[in-house]
HTML snippet that shows the backbone in 3Dmol.js (N, CA, C, O; Angstrom):
<script src="https://3Dmol.org/build/3Dmol-min.js"></script>
<div id="view" style="width:600px;height:400px;position:relative"></div>
<script>
const pdb = `
ATOM      1  N   MET A   1    -146.956 -61.858  24.530  1.00  0.00           N
ATOM      2  CA  MET A   1    -146.725 -60.435  24.144  1.00  0.00           C
ATOM      3  C   MET A   1    -147.896 -59.516  24.553  1.00  0.00           C
ATOM      4  O   MET A   1    -149.050 -59.925  24.431  1.00  0.00           O
ATOM      5  N   THR A   2    -147.633 -58.308  25.027  1.00  0.00           N
ATOM      6  CA  THR A   2    -148.563 -57.272  25.455  1.00  0.00           C
ATOM      7  C   THR A   2    -148.917 -56.568  24.327  1.00  0.00           C
ATOM      8  O   THR A   2    -148.168 -56.468  23.355  1.00  0.00           O
ATOM      9  N   GLU A   3    -150.239 -55.971  24.408  1.00  0.00           N
ATOM     10  CA  GLU A   3    -150.821 -55.175  23.295  1.00  0.00           C
ATOM     11  C   GLU A   3    -150.024 -54.338  22.714  1.00  0.00           C
ATOM     12  O   GLU A   3    -149.952 -54.284  21.487  1.00  0.00           O
ATOM     13  N   THR A   4    -149.122 -53.359  23.728  1.00  0.00           N
ATOM     14  CA  THR A   4    -148.365 -52.578  23.179  1.00  0.00           C
ATOM     15  C   THR A   4    -147.086 -53.165  22.114  1.00  0.00           C
ATOM     16  O   THR A   4    -146.793 -52.675  21.023  1.00  0.00           O
ATOM     17  N   GLN A   5    -146.485 -54.266  22.734  1.00  0.00           N
ATOM     18  CA  GLN A   5    -145.523 -54.874  21.985  1.00  0.00           C
ATOM     19  C   GLN A   5    -146.055 -55.374  20.703  1.00  0.00           C
ATOM     20  O   GLN A   5    -145.314 -55.311  19.722  1.00  0.00           O
ATOM     21  N   GLY A   6    -147.313 -55.891  20.574  1.00  0.00           N
ATOM     22  CA  GLY A   6    -147.890 -56.437  19.381  1.00  0.00           C
ATOM     23  C   GLY A   6    -148.140 -55.163  18.443  1.00  0.00           C
ATOM     24  O   GLY A   6    -148.003 -55.317  17.230  1.00  0.00           O
ATOM     25  N   ASP A   7    -148.496 -53.926  18.948  1.00  0.00           N
ATOM     26  CA  ASP A   7    -148.767 -52.719  18.078  1.00  0.00           C
ATOM     27  C   ASP A   7    -147.507 -52.385  17.691  1.00  0.00           C
ATOM     28  O   ASP A   7    -147.431 -52.068  16.504  1.00  0.00           O
ATOM     29  N   LEU A   8    -146.374 -52.351  18.386  1.00  0.00           N
ATOM     30  CA  LEU A   8    -144.995 -52.072  17.891  1.00  0.00           C
ATOM     31  C   LEU A   8    -144.607 -52.817  16.703  1.00  0.00           C
ATOM     32  O   LEU A   8    -144.385 -52.327  15.596  1.00  0.00           O
ATOM     33  N   LEU A   9    -144.527 -54.391  17.123  1.00  0.00           N
ATOM     34  CA  LEU A   9    -144.217 -55.213  16.076  1.00  0.00           C
ATOM     35  C   LEU A   9    -145.004 -55.040  14.797  1.00  0.00           C
ATOM     36  O   LEU A   9    -144.484 -55.085  13.682  1.00  0.00           O
ATOM     37  N   GLY A  10    -146.270 -54.843  15.023  1.00  0.00           N
ATOM     38  CA  GLY A  10    -147.072 -54.768  13.538  1.00  0.00           C
ATOM     39  C   GLY A  10    -146.733 -53.550  12.970  1.00  0.00           C
ATOM     40  O   GLY A  10    -146.657 -53.594  11.742  1.00  0.00           O
ATOM     41  N   SER A  11    -146.509 -52.489  13.478  1.00  0.00           N
ATOM     42  CA  SER A  11    -145.990 -51.051  12.833  1.00  0.00           C
ATOM     43  C   SER A  11    -144.742 -51.273  12.367  1.00  0.00           C
ATOM     44  O   SER A  11    -144.506 -50.763  11.272  1.00  0.00           O
ATOM     45  N   LEU A  12    -143.798 -51.940  12.928  1.00  0.00           N
ATOM     46  CA  LEU A  12    -142.448 -52.089  12.388  1.00  0.00           C
ATOM     47  C   LEU A  12    -142.621 -52.967  11.115  1.00  0.00           C
ATOM     48  O   LEU A  12    -142.022 -52.544  10.126  1.00  0.00           O
ATOM     49  N   ILE A  13    -143.254 -53.986  10.983  1.00  0.00           N
ATOM     50  CA  ILE A  13    -143.471 -54.630   9.903  1.00  0.00           C
ATOM     51  C   ILE A  13    -144.069 -53.986   8.612  1.00  0.00           C
ATOM     52  O   ILE A  13    -143.710 -54.198   7.454  1.00  0.00           O
ATOM     53  N   VAL A  14    -145.039 -53.170   9.048  1.00  0.00           N
ATOM     54  CA  VAL A  14    -145.735 -52.260   8.026  1.00  0.00           C
ATOM     55  C   VAL A  14    -144.500 -51.225   7.383  1.00  0.00           C
ATOM     56  O   VAL A  14    -144.240 -51.060   6.191  1.00  0.00           O
ATOM     57  N   LEU A  15    -143.904 -50.655   8.447  1.00  0.00           N
ATOM     58  CA  LEU A  15    -142.895 -49.785   8.025  1.00  0.00           C
ATOM     59  C   LEU A  15    -141.743 -50.367   7.105  1.00  0.00           C
ATOM     60  O   LEU A  15    -141.172 -49.687   6.252  1.00  0.00           O
ATOM     61  N   VAL A  16    -141.457 -51.720   7.372  1.00  0.00           N
ATOM     62  CA  VAL A  16    -140.474 -52.423   6.518  1.00  0.00           C
ATOM     63  C   VAL A  16    -141.091 -52.607   5.181  1.00  0.00           C
ATOM     64  O   VAL A  16    -140.525 -52.320   4.127  1.00  0.00           O
ATOM     65  N   SER A  17    -142.522 -53.200   5.308  1.00  0.00           N
ATOM     66  CA  SER A  17    -143.017 -53.221   3.787  1.00  0.00           C
ATOM     67  C   SER A  17    -143.277 -51.841   2.996  1.00  0.00           C
ATOM     68  O   SER A  17    -143.391 -51.770   1.773  1.00  0.00           O
ATOM     69  N   THR A  18    -143.339 -50.954   3.730  1.00  0.00           N
ATOM     70  CA  THR A  18    -143.389 -49.602   3.088  1.00  0.00           C
ATOM     71  C   THR A  18    -142.148 -49.385   2.501  1.00  0.00           C
ATOM     72  O   THR A  18    -142.158 -49.041   1.319  1.00  0.00           O
ATOM     73  N   GLY A  19    -141.182 -49.499   3.015  1.00  0.00           N
ATOM     74  CA  GLY A  19    -139.679 -49.428   2.337  1.00  0.00           C
ATOM     75  C   GLY A  19    -139.563 -50.396   1.090  1.00  0.00           C
ATOM     76  O   GLY A  19    -139.221 -49.876   0.029  1.00  0.00           O
ATOM     77  N   LEU A  20    -139.806 -51.696   1.118  1.00  0.00           N
ATOM     78  CA  LEU A  20    -139.918 -52.564   0.157  1.00  0.00           C
ATOM     79  C   LEU A  20    -140.747 -51.960  -1.006  1.00  0.00           C
ATOM     80  O   LEU A  20    -140.363 -52.081  -2.169  1.00  0.00           O
ATOM     81  N   MET A  21    -141.863 -51.325  -0.688  1.00  0.00           N
ATOM     82  CA  MET A  21    -142.732 -50.723  -1.728  1.00  0.00           C
ATOM     83  C   MET A  21    -141.993 -49.651  -2.432  1.00  0.00           C
ATOM     84  O   MET A  21    -141.782 -49.692  -3.644  1.00  0.00           O
ATOM     85  N   LEU A  22    -141.656 -48.826  -1.768  1.00  0.00           N
ATOM     86  CA  LEU A  22    -140.636 -47.502  -2.502  1.00  0.00           C
ATOM     87  C   LEU A  22    -139.640 -47.935  -3.088  1.00  0.00           C
ATOM     88  O   LEU A  22    -139.403 -47.477  -4.206  1.00  0.00           O
ATOM     89  N   THR A  23    -138.675 -49.038  -2.466  1.00  0.00           N
ATOM     90  CA  THR A  23    -137.871 -49.476  -3.362  1.00  0.00           C
ATOM     91  C   THR A  23    -138.250 -50.269  -4.840  1.00  0.00           C
ATOM     92  O   THR A  23    -137.539 -50.202  -5.842  1.00  0.00           O
ATOM     93  N   ALA A  24    -139.408 -50.957  -4.748  1.00  0.00           N
ATOM     94  CA  ALA A  24    -139.940 -51.409  -5.936  1.00  0.00           C
ATOM     95  C   ALA A  24    -140.124 -50.364  -6.910  1.00  0.00           C
ATOM     96  O   ALA A  24    -139.733 -50.473  -8.072  1.00  0.00           O
ATOM     97  N   VAL A  25    -140.770 -49.259  -6.407  1.00  0.00           N
ATOM     98  CA  VAL A  25    -141.297 -47.994  -7.186  1.00  0.00           C
ATOM     99  C   VAL A  25    -140.008 -47.346  -7.849  1.00  0.00           C
ATOM    100  O   VAL A  25    -140.085 -46.985  -9.023  1.00  0.00           O
ATOM    101  N   HIS A  26    -139.127 -47.225  -7.321  1.00  0.00           N
ATOM    102  CA  HIS A  26    -137.749 -46.667  -7.537  1.00  0.00           C
ATOM    103  C   HIS A  26    -137.147 -47.458  -8.583  1.00  0.00           C
ATOM    104  O   HIS A  26    -136.890 -46.888  -9.644  1.00  0.00           O
ATOM    105  N   ARG A  27    -136.878 -48.713  -8.444  1.00  0.00           N
ATOM    106  CA  ARG A  27    -136.353 -49.684  -9.250  1.00  0.00           C
ATOM    107  C   ARG A  27    -137.245 -49.794 -10.716  1.00  0.00           C
ATOM    108  O   ARG A  27    -136.705 -49.958 -11.810  1.00  0.00           O
ATOM    109  N   ALA A  28    -138.464 -49.690 -10.540  1.00  0.00           N
ATOM    110  CA  ALA A  28    -139.669 -49.600 -11.538  1.00  0.00           C
ATOM    111  C   ALA A  28    -139.317 -48.547 -12.554  1.00  0.00           C
ATOM    112  O   ALA A  28    -139.494 -48.631 -13.769  1.00  0.00           O
ATOM    113  N   SER A  29    -138.759 -47.478 -11.839  1.00  0.00           N
ATOM    114  CA  SER A  29    -138.872 -46.087 -12.605  1.00  0.00           C
ATOM    115  C   SER A  29    -137.539 -46.001 -13.355  1.00  0.00           C
ATOM    116  O   SER A  29    -137.378 -45.363 -14.395  1.00  0.00           O
ATOM    117  N   SER A  30    -136.497 -46.789 -12.645  1.00  0.00           N
ATOM    118  CA  SER A  30    -135.314 -46.483 -13.274  1.00  0.00           C
ATOM    119  C   SER A  30    -134.629 -47.578 -14.124  1.00  0.00           C
ATOM    120  O   SER A  30    -133.610 -47.346 -14.775  1.00  0.00           O
ATOM    121  N   SER A  31    -135.287 -48.875 -14.082  1.00  0.00           N
ATOM    122  CA  SER A  31    -134.839 -49.950 -14.714  1.00  0.00           C
ATOM    123  C   SER A  31    -135.828 -50.927 -15.551  1.00  0.00           C
ATOM    124  O   SER A  31    -137.000 -50.619 -15.332  1.00  0.00           O
ATOM    125  N   ARG A  32    -135.745 -51.593 -16.098  1.00  0.00           N
ATOM    126  CA  ARG A  32    -136.581 -52.899 -16.681  1.00  0.00           C
ATOM    127  C   ARG A  32    -136.419 -54.022 -16.159  1.00  0.00           C
ATOM    128  O   ARG A  32    -136.580 -55.029 -16.850  1.00  0.00           O
ATOM    129  N   ASP A  33    -136.092 -54.106 -14.923  1.00  0.00           N
ATOM    130  CA  ASP A  33    -136.040 -55.470 -14.037  1.00  0.00           C
ATOM    131  C   ASP A  33    -137.388 -55.593 -13.540  1.00  0.00           C
ATOM    132  O   ASP A  33    -137.655 -55.035 -12.476  1.00  0.00           O
ATOM    133  N   ALA A  34    -138.285 -56.249 -14.158  1.00  0.00           N
ATOM    134  CA  ALA A  34    -139.630 -56.368 -13.776  1.00  0.00           C
ATOM    135  C   ALA A  34    -139.741 -57.583 -12.914  1.00  0.00           C
ATOM    136  O   ALA A  34    -140.552 -57.526 -11.990  1.00  0.00           O
ATOM    137  N   PRO A  35    -138.986 -58.761 -13.096  1.00  0.00           N
ATOM    138  CA  PRO A  35    -139.084 -59.845 -12.005  1.00  0.00           C
ATOM    139  C   PRO A  35    -138.880 -59.512 -10.680  1.00  0.00           C
ATOM    140  O   PRO A  35    -139.580 -59.890  -9.740  1.00  0.00           O
ATOM    141  N   ALA A  36    -137.656 -58.612 -10.606  1.00  0.00           N
ATOM    142  CA  ALA A  36    -137.306 -58.117  -9.315  1.00  0.00           C
ATOM    143  C   ALA A  36    -138.223 -57.275  -8.731  1.00  0.00           C
ATOM    144  O   ALA A  36    -138.413 -57.284  -7.514  1.00  0.00           O
ATOM    145  N   VAL A  37    -138.987 -56.325  -9.722  1.00  0.00           N
ATOM    146  CA  VAL A  37    -139.789 -55.403  -9.131  1.00  0.00           C
ATOM    147  C   VAL A  37    -141.182 -56.124  -8.615  1.00  0.00           C
ATOM    148  O   VAL A  37    -141.770 -55.718  -7.613  1.00  0.00           O
ATOM    149  N   ARG A  38    -141.633 -57.201  -9.382  1.00  0.00           N
ATOM    150  CA  ARG A  38    -142.547 -58.016  -8.896  1.00  0.00           C
ATOM    151  C   ARG A  38    -142.459 -58.609  -7.728  1.00  0.00           C
ATOM    152  O   ARG A  38    -143.425 -58.511  -6.972  1.00  0.00           O
ATOM    153  N   TRP A  39    -141.341 -59.325  -7.330  1.00  0.00           N
ATOM    154  CA  TRP A  39    -141.081 -60.019  -6.353  1.00  0.00           C
ATOM    155  C   TRP A  39    -141.186 -58.949  -5.072  1.00  0.00           C
ATOM    156  O   TRP A  39    -141.711 -59.318  -4.021  1.00  0.00           O
ATOM    157  N   LEU A  40    -140.631 -57.545  -5.237  1.00  0.00           N
ATOM    158  CA  LEU A  40    -140.448 -56.748  -4.165  1.00  0.00           C
ATOM    159  C   LEU A  40    -142.124 -56.502  -3.807  1.00  0.00           C
ATOM    160  O   LEU A  40    -142.652 -56.749  -2.723  1.00  0.00           O
ATOM    161  N   VAL A  41    -142.661 -56.062  -4.774  1.00  0.00           N
ATOM    162  CA  VAL A  41    -144.220 -55.759  -4.370  1.00  0.00           C
ATOM    163  C   VAL A  41    -144.915 -56.931  -3.935  1.00  0.00           C
ATOM    164  O   VAL A  41    -145.850 -56.668  -3.179  1.00  0.00           O
ATOM    165  N   ILE A  42    -144.735 -58.203  -4.193  1.00  0.00           N
ATOM    166  CA  ILE A  42    -145.388 -59.243  -3.667  1.00  0.00           C
ATOM    167  C   ILE A  42    -144.932 -59.397  -2.236  1.00  0.00           C
ATOM    168  O   ILE A  42    -145.746 -59.721  -1.371  1.00  0.00           O
ATOM    169  N   ALA A  43    -143.563 -59.160  -1.932  1.00  0.00           N
ATOM    170  CA  ALA A  43    -143.190 -59.321  -0.430  1.00  0.00           C
ATOM    171  C   ALA A  43    -143.766 -58.180   0.463  1.00  0.00           C
ATOM    172  O   ALA A  43    -144.078 -58.392   1.635  1.00  0.00           O
ATOM    173  N   SER A  44    -143.901 -56.893  -0.168  1.00  0.00           N
ATOM    174  CA  SER A  44    -144.470 -55.790   0.449  1.00  0.00           C
ATOM    175  C   SER A  44    -145.880 -56.159   0.715  1.00  0.00           C
ATOM    176  O   SER A  44    -146.278 -56.071   1.876  1.00  0.00           O
ATOM    177  N   VAL A  45    -146.622 -56.528  -0.142  1.00  0.00           N
ATOM    178  CA  VAL A  45    -148.038 -56.730   0.262  1.00  0.00           C
ATOM    179  C   VAL A  45    -148.321 -57.815   1.315  1.00  0.00           C
ATOM    180  O   VAL A  45    -149.177 -57.737   2.196  1.00  0.00           O
ATOM    181  N   ILE A  46    -147.476 -58.839   1.095  1.00  0.00           N
ATOM    182  CA  ILE A  46    -147.555 -59.732   2.182  1.00  0.00           C
ATOM    183  C   ILE A  46    -147.112 -59.140   3.427  1.00  0.00           C
ATOM    184  O   ILE A  46    -147.863 -59.267   4.393  1.00  0.00           O
ATOM    185  N   LEU A  47    -146.039 -58.523   3.568  1.00  0.00           N
ATOM    186  CA  LEU A  47    -145.750 -58.086   5.043  1.00  0.00           C
ATOM    187  C   LEU A  47    -146.720 -57.080   5.410  1.00  0.00           C
ATOM    188  O   LEU A  47    -147.121 -56.924   6.563  1.00  0.00           O
ATOM    189  N   SER A  48    -147.153 -56.289   4.247  1.00  0.00           N
ATOM    190  CA  SER A  48    -148.399 -55.378   4.871  1.00  0.00           C
ATOM    191  C   SER A  48    -149.637 -56.206   5.771  1.00  0.00           C
ATOM    192  O   SER A  48    -149.924 -56.093   6.963  1.00  0.00           O
ATOM    193  N   VAL A  49    -150.137 -56.926   4.888  1.00  0.00           N
ATOM    194  CA  VAL A  49    -150.965 -57.954   5.534  1.00  0.00           C
ATOM    195  C   VAL A  49    -150.576 -58.481   6.975  1.00  0.00           C
ATOM    196  O   VAL A  49    -151.329 -58.378   7.943  1.00  0.00           O
ATOM    197  N   ALA A  50    -149.416 -59.012   7.009  1.00  0.00           N
ATOM    198  CA  ALA A  50    -148.890 -59.618   8.168  1.00  0.00           C
ATOM    199  C   ALA A  50    -148.909 -58.774   9.347  1.00  0.00           C
ATOM    200  O   ALA A  50    -149.310 -59.140  10.452  1.00  0.00           O
ATOM    201  N   GLY A  51    -148.374 -57.424   9.007  1.00  0.00           N
ATOM    202  CA  GLY A  51    -148.311 -56.343   9.969  1.00  0.00           C
ATOM    203  C   GLY A  51    -149.697 -55.950  10.511  1.00  0.00           C
ATOM    204  O   GLY A  51    -149.804 -55.833  11.731  1.00  0.00           O
ATOM    205  N   VAL A  52    -150.604 -55.767   9.847  1.00  0.00           N
ATOM    206  CA  VAL A  52    -151.951 -55.364  10.045  1.00  0.00           C
ATOM    207  C   VAL A  52    -152.476 -56.757  11.006  1.00  0.00           C
ATOM    208  O   VAL A  52    -152.939 -56.640  12.140  1.00  0.00           O
ATOM    209  N   ALA A  53    -152.313 -57.910  10.375  1.00  0.00           N
ATOM    210  CA  ALA A  53    -152.726 -59.021  11.374  1.00  0.00           C
ATOM    211  C   ALA A  53    -152.289 -59.025  12.571  1.00  0.00           C
ATOM    212  O   ALA A  53    -153.084 -59.275  13.476  1.00  0.00           O
ATOM    213  N   VAL A  54    -151.042 -58.773  12.836  1.00  0.00           N
ATOM    214  CA  VAL A  54    -150.349 -58.872  14.241  1.00  0.00           C
ATOM    215  C   VAL A  54    -151.180 -57.704  15.084  1.00  0.00           C
ATOM    216  O   VAL A  54    -151.572 -57.974  16.219  1.00  0.00           O
ATOM    217  N   VAL A  55    -151.403 -56.567  14.574  1.00  0.00           N
ATOM    218  CA  VAL A  55    -152.083 -55.433  15.329  1.00  0.00           C
ATOM    219  C   VAL A  55    -153.467 -55.898  15.487  1.00  0.00           C
ATOM    220  O   VAL A  55    -154.000 -55.551  16.541  1.00  0.00           O
ATOM    221  N   ILE A  56    -154.128 -56.565  14.724  1.00  0.00           N
ATOM    222  CA  ILE A  56    -155.544 -56.800  15.070  1.00  0.00           C
ATOM    223  C   ILE A  56    -155.330 -58.042  16.166  1.00  0.00           C
ATOM    224  O   ILE A  56    -155.932 -57.941  17.235  1.00  0.00           O
ATOM    225  N   LEU A  57    -154.583 -59.079  15.958  1.00  0.00           N
ATOM    226  CA  LEU A  57    -154.685 -60.135  16.640  1.00  0.00           C
ATOM    227  C   LEU A  57    -154.156 -59.864  18.145  1.00  0.00           C
ATOM    228  O   LEU A  57    -154.688 -60.434  19.097  1.00  0.00           O
ATOM    229  N   THR A  58    -152.965 -58.866  18.326  1.00  0.00           N
ATOM    230  CA  THR A  58    -152.632 -58.682  19.776  1.00  0.00           C
ATOM    231  C   THR A  58    -153.362 -57.806  20.604  1.00  0.00           C
ATOM    232  O   THR A  58    -153.059 -57.681  21.790  1.00  0.00           O
TER     233      THR A  58
END
`;
const viewer = $3Dmol.createViewer("view");
viewer.addModel(pdb, "pdb");
viewer.setStyle({}, {cartoon: {color: "spectrum"}});
viewer.zoomTo();
viewer.render();
</script>
């Protein structure tokens, strides 16, 4: 994988994690579905860390 491909992949992963976080915020404000929101936040944080790691390591 080239440096450019790694940067694009990492950016895409961070973009998806941002979408998950926005979904979690929207669900938290509109309903009381705490377990679903918690899992969305956890998945978003994990994907954010993975995306940054991909950018750094490539």
